[in-house]
N, C-alpha and C positions, 0 to 999 in steps of 0.2 A: 420287307427285310428279306435279304437273302440268305438262304441256309449256308452254314459254315462250309469252307473249302478244305477238303482233306487231300492226302498225297495222291489218290486217284484223279481228282478233279483237276489237280494242279497239272498232272501228266496230261490230261484230256485237254486242257488249255494249251499245253505246250505243242501237242500235236496239231491242234487246229491253227496256231501260229505258223507252225512250219508249212502248213499247206497253202498259207496265204502270199507268199513272197518267194522269188528265185534269187533274190540278193544274198550275199554271203554277209551274215550278221552274226554277231554274239548278243545273246541276252543275257543280263545278269539278274537272277532272283535274288531278292532280299527279304528281310524280316520273317514274317510268317510263312511264306512259301519255302524259305530255307528250313524253317523250323520243322515244318510237317515233313518235307522230304527227307530230312536228315533224322527224324523220329523223335524229337524231344517233345513235340506237340502233336495232338491229334488231329487239330484244326486251326485255321485261321479265318478273319473276316474278308480279307482281300488278298491280291496278289500284287505286291510292289516289284517294281522292275526297272533296269536301265536298258536301253536299246542303242548298240553302237556297231555302225553308224546309224543315225536317224534314218528311218525308211518311210517315205510317206505312205506307200501302199499297205505297209503293215500297220501303220498309226491310224489310217482310214478304217482298216478292217477290226480295230480292237473295240470300238463302240458295239458294232454288230455283234462281235463273239462275246462281249460282256452279257448283251441282252440273251442270246441264244443259249449260252452255257450257264446263265444265270450267276455270274462270278463278278465281283467288285474287282476293278484293276485300277492301279495308280502307278503312274511314272515317278517312282521316287526312289532315291539311293541315298546312302550315307554321304556321298560328296555334295548334297544338296543343304546339308545341315552342318557339316563339320568340313575342315580343309581336306582335300584329297590326299590320302596317305601313299608316300612313294611305294612303288611296287605292286600296288594292290591289284593290278590285273595278273600278275604272275601268281599271286596268292588266291586267286579265284578258281576254286576247284571245278572241274567239268562234271557236269550232270548227264547230258545225253545230246544227241544230234536229231534234229525233226527237220526233215528237208534240208534247205541251205542253212538252217539256223544252228547255231552251237549254244547250248545252254550251260550257263555256269553259276554258281554260288557267288555273290559278290563277296569279295574278301571278308572273311570272318573278323579279322582285326579290325577293319573300318566298321563293320556292323557293331562290334562290341563296343567301339569307342562312342559311335553314334547313340548306342542304348544307353551307356553310361552317362552320356551327357543329358539325355533326355529324361532318364531316371523314372520312367513310369514303372509301375509294379510287374506288369508283364515284361517289359525290357530288361529289368533285373532278373528276372527269373529265367530268361532266355540267355543273358550272359552267364550266368551261374550254370545253366545247362550247357553252354559251349565249354566251359572251363571243366566241368565234371566229366565230358566225353572226351577232354583231352584236345579240343579243337582251337582252343586260344591257350597261351601260357602268359602268366603275368609279367615276367621280366620283358619279353618281347612287346606286350601291349603297352608297358610303361615307355619302352625305347621309342616305339612309334609314335605315341603321345608327344613325346619329346620332340620329334621332327615335325609334328604340326603345330605344337604350340606358338612358335614365332608368328604363325600365320592365323591366329584366331581373331586378331583385329577385323578380319575380313568378314566375320560372322558376329556382328555387334549383339545379338541376341544372347551370346554365350559370355558367361563370366568365367575368363581363365582361371581364377583362382579356385572357384568351385568345382569347375571342371577337373582340374588337377587333383583336388583332395578327394573326387569321386573315384578317379582311376586309381589313386595311391591306396584308398581304402579298400577297393576291389582287390588290388595286387596283394595287400597286406593280408587280407581275410584269406585269399587264395594260399598263400604261402603258409598261413597257420594251419590249414587243412591238409597241407602236403605231408 
């Protein structure tokens, strides 16, 4: 079992990735990596990310870096679990630049909706932390859900009615606390 990944280890991984390629890339960090860099969690078990565009040299380096740095890495992002939200790239906040790689947090609204759909305890705590820190707001979250709702049929594991109820309950709960 690998040790937990804190913000310093995420940044070490980012620097190592930046040293591996000369291609202009964007890497979008997701989930626990966002949580530890933003400060609502002290650690995570892995680093989830999306690379745009794909880069063979970087992809080949990741297994070596995982072992060297003792970090679990997954190529995973919200668009693998729910429909891509319109404008997600514009809402993906910049973190840092390492070499030719620009690192961003994957759109927090996309992350929040994916977490509400999954509904694991840690996911729900993360979405609560996003709301508490003012990183997402309920009305926009519900509006963005409405934009992807007609496309949920492309994700047969998702029950659209249950997903809508989860989003509405979160927004309602958030509004009650405002």
